[in-house]
C-alpha positions as CSV (number, residue, x, y, z in Angstrom):
1,M,0.0,0.0,0.2
2,T,1.4,3.4,-0.8
3,V,1.0,6.4,1.4
4,A,0.2,9.7,-0.1
5,Q,2.7,12.4,1.0
6,P,1.2,16.2,1.3
7,N,0.1,17.5,-1.8
8,E,0.7,14.1,-3.5
9,V,-1.8,12.8,-5.8
10,I,-1.9,8.7,-6.1
11,V,-3.5,7.4,-9.1
12,E,-4.6,3.8,-8.7
13,P,-4.7,1.8,-11.8
14,P,-8.3,0.7,-12.5
15,R,-9.6,-2.7,-11.5
16,W,-12.1,-4.7,-13.2
17,E,-14.3,-7.0,-11.6
18,T,-15.3,-9.3,-14.3
19,I,-13.6,-10.2,-17.5
20,E,-16.7,-8.6,-19.3
21,E,-15.7,-5.4,-18.0
22,L,-12.4,-5.7,-19.2
23,F,-13.3,-6.7,-22.6
24,A,-15.7,-3.9,-22.9
25,A,-12.9,-1.3,-21.7
26,L,-9.9,-3.1,-23.8
27,E,-11.1,-4.7,-26.8
28,S,-11.1,-1.7,-29.0
29,P,-7.7,-0.3,-28.0
30,L,-6.4,-4.1,-28.0
31,L,-7.6,-4.3,-31.5
32,N,-6.2,-1.1,-32.6
33,Y,-2.8,-2.1,-31.4
34,A,-3.2,-5.5,-33.2
35,V,-3.9,-4.0,-36.4
36,R,-0.8,-2.0,-36.1
37,L,1.3,-5.1,-35.7
38,F,-0.5,-6.9,-38.3
39,N,-2.0,-4.6,-41.0
40,E,-4.7,-7.3,-41.4
41,L,-7.9,-7.0,-39.3
42,D,-8.8,-10.5,-39.3
43,V,-5.5,-11.4,-37.8
44,A,-5.6,-8.8,-35.3
45,E,-9.0,-10.0,-34.4
46,D,-8.0,-13.5,-33.8
47,V,-5.1,-12.6,-31.9
48,V,-7.0,-10.4,-29.8
49,Q,-9.6,-13.0,-29.3
50,E,-7.1,-15.7,-28.4
51,A,-5.3,-13.3,-25.6
52,F,-8.9,-12.6,-24.2
53,M,-9.4,-16.5,-24.1
54,R,-5.9,-17.0,-22.4
55,L,-6.8,-14.3,-19.9
56,H,-10.1,-15.9,-19.2
57,A,-8.3,-19.2,-18.4
58,Q,-6.4,-17.5,-15.6
59,F,-8.1,-14.3,-14.9
60,E,-8.1,-14.6,-11.1
61,K,-4.3,-15.1,-11.1
62,V,-3.5,-12.1,-13.2
63,R,-2.8,-8.9,-11.2
64,E,-2.5,-6.6,-14.1
65,P,-4.8,-7.6,-16.7
66,R,-4.4,-4.5,-18.9
67,R,-0.5,-5.1,-19.1
68,W,-1.0,-8.9,-19.3
69,L,-3.2,-8.6,-22.4
70,Y,-0.9,-6.3,-24.2
71,R,2.1,-8.3,-23.7
72,T,0.1,-11.4,-24.8
73,V,-1.0,-9.9,-27.8
74,H,2.4,-8.7,-28.6
75,N,3.8,-12.0,-28.0
76,L,1.2,-13.8,-30.3
77,A,2.0,-11.3,-33.0
78,L,5.7,-12.5,-32.7
79,N,4.7,-16.3,-32.8
80,H,2.3,-15.7,-35.8
81,R,5.3,-13.9,-37.5
82,R,7.4,-16.7,-37.1
83,R,4.7,-19.1,-38.1
84,A,4.1,-17.3,-41.3
85,G,7.3,-17.3,-42.4
86,K,7.8,-20.9,-42.3
87,I,4.5,-21.8,-43.9
88,V,5.2,-22.8,-47.5
89,P,2.2,-23.7,-49.6
90,L,1.9,-27.0,-51.2
91,I,0.0,-25.8,-54.2
92,S,-0.1,-22.5,-55.3
93,N,-2.2,-20.3,-57.7
94,T,-0.7,-19.2,-61.1
95,E,-1.3,-15.8,-62.7
96,D,-4.5,-17.1,-64.8
97,G,-5.9,-18.5,-61.4
98,S,-5.0,-22.2,-62.2
99,L,-3.6,-24.5,-59.8
100,A,0.3,-24.6,-60.3
101,D,1.8,-28.4,-59.8
102,P,4.2,-28.2,-57.0
103,E,6.8,-29.7,-59.2
104,S,6.9,-26.4,-61.4
105,T,6.9,-23.6,-59.0
106,D,10.7,-24.0,-58.7
107,P,11.9,-23.9,-62.2
108,Q,15.5,-24.8,-61.7
109,P,16.1,-27.0,-58.4
110,L,18.9,-29.5,-58.8
111,P,17.6,-33.2,-59.4
112,D,18.3,-34.5,-56.0
113,E,16.8,-31.5,-54.6
114,Q,13.7,-32.0,-56.7
115,V,13.3,-35.5,-55.5
116,A,13.6,-34.4,-51.9
117,R,11.0,-31.9,-52.6
118,W,8.8,-34.4,-53.8
119,E,9.1,-37.0,-51.2
120,G,8.5,-34.2,-48.4
121,I,5.2,-32.9,-50.4
122,E,4.4,-36.8,-50.7
123,L,5.0,-37.3,-47.1
124,V,3.0,-34.2,-46.0
125,Q,0.0,-35.2,-48.1
126,L,0.1,-38.6,-46.9
127,S,0.3,-37.3,-43.0
128,L,-2.7,-35.2,-43.9
129,E,-4.8,-38.4,-44.8
130,T,-4.1,-39.7,-41.1
131,L,-6.6,-36.9,-39.9
132,D,-10.0,-37.3,-39.7
133,D,-12.3,-35.5,-42.5
134,R,-13.1,-32.3,-40.3
135,G,-9.6,-32.1,-39.5
136,R,-8.6,-32.0,-43.3
137,E,-11.2,-29.5,-44.1
138,L,-9.8,-27.0,-41.3
139,V,-6.3,-27.4,-42.7
140,R,-7.3,-26.9,-46.1
141,L,-9.5,-24.1,-45.3
142,K,-6.7,-22.2,-43.0
143,F,-3.9,-23.2,-45.7
144,N,-5.3,-23.5,-49.2
145,E,-7.9,-20.9,-48.7
146,D,-6.0,-18.8,-46.1
147,L,-9.1,-18.1,-44.2
148,S,-8.9,-16.8,-40.6
149,Y,-10.2,-18.7,-37.6
150,K,-13.6,-16.3,-37.9
151,E,-14.2,-17.1,-41.4
152,I,-13.3,-20.9,-41.0
153,G,-16.1,-20.8,-38.0
154,A,-18.4,-18.9,-40.3
155,R,-18.4,-21.5,-42.9
156,T,-18.0,-24.5,-40.6
157,G,-20.5,-23.5,-37.8
158,L,-17.8,-23.7,-35.3
159,T,-16.8,-20.9,-32.7
160,V,-13.4,-19.4,-33.3
161,S,-12.0,-20.8,-30.2
162,H,-13.1,-24.2,-31.3
163,V,-11.6,-24.0,-34.7
164,G,-8.2,-22.7,-33.2
165,Y,-8.4,-25.6,-30.7
166,L,-8.9,-28.1,-33.7
167,L,-6.4,-26.7,-36.1
168,H,-3.9,-27.2,-33.1
169,H,-4.4,-30.5,-32.5
170,A,-4.7,-31.4,-36.2
171,L,-1.3,-29.7,-36.8
172,K,0.2,-31.3,-34.0
173,A,-1.1,-34.8,-35.2
174,I,0.6,-33.8,-38.6
175,A,3.9,-33.0,-37.0
176,A,3.7,-36.3,-34.9
177,E,3.3,-37.9,-38.1
178,L,6.1,-36.3,-39.8
179,A,8.3,-37.1,-36.9
180,R,7.5,-40.6,-37.0
181,T,8.3,-41.0,-40.9
182,G,11.7,-39.2,-40.2
183,V,10.7,-35.8,-42.2
184,V,11.3,-33.6,-39.0
185,P,13.4,-34.2,-35.9
C-alpha cells in the first residue's frame, strides 16, 4: 500500500471486477494495437480473441490484466510472424488463377533437391490423410484458402476458439506423423 505525501496525488490503476468489464474497456484499444502490428484486421481480431481466451483461463491469477493483455497480444503477434515465415504452400495459384503443379513452382532445382522436395510433399500429403475429415477440411480452409479462424468458423458453424483448438490438434498430429516418418526431428 502506498502512502500519499502531502499534496501528492496517487492514481490507482483501474480494477475490473469481471472479464466482461475488461473486454468492454480494452477490446477496441487492443484491436487497434493488433491492427498496427499486423496490418490485417482478420488476423488482429483472431489474436485479440486468443489473448482474451487465455486471460479468461487464468483471470483470477493475473494482477495487471491490461498490461498482461498487451504483452500477450505482442507475443502472439511475434509467434504469428514466425509461423507465417515457415508456411510454404503445397499448391500455389498461377497468374491465370489455375492451380500450379508443385513440381513446376521452382523452375531450376537440382535433381536431388527436386526428388527430396517431391518426397517431402508426398509425406505431408500422406500425413494429412491420417486426419479425420473435419481436421483435413480445417487445414485446407486455413492453408489452401488462407481463411482466418473467424471465416472458418462462419463456414463450418464452429466457434473461433473451437476452430483454433481443432487446428492446433490437427497440426500437432501432422507434426507427430512427420516426426514418426523421419521428415522432421
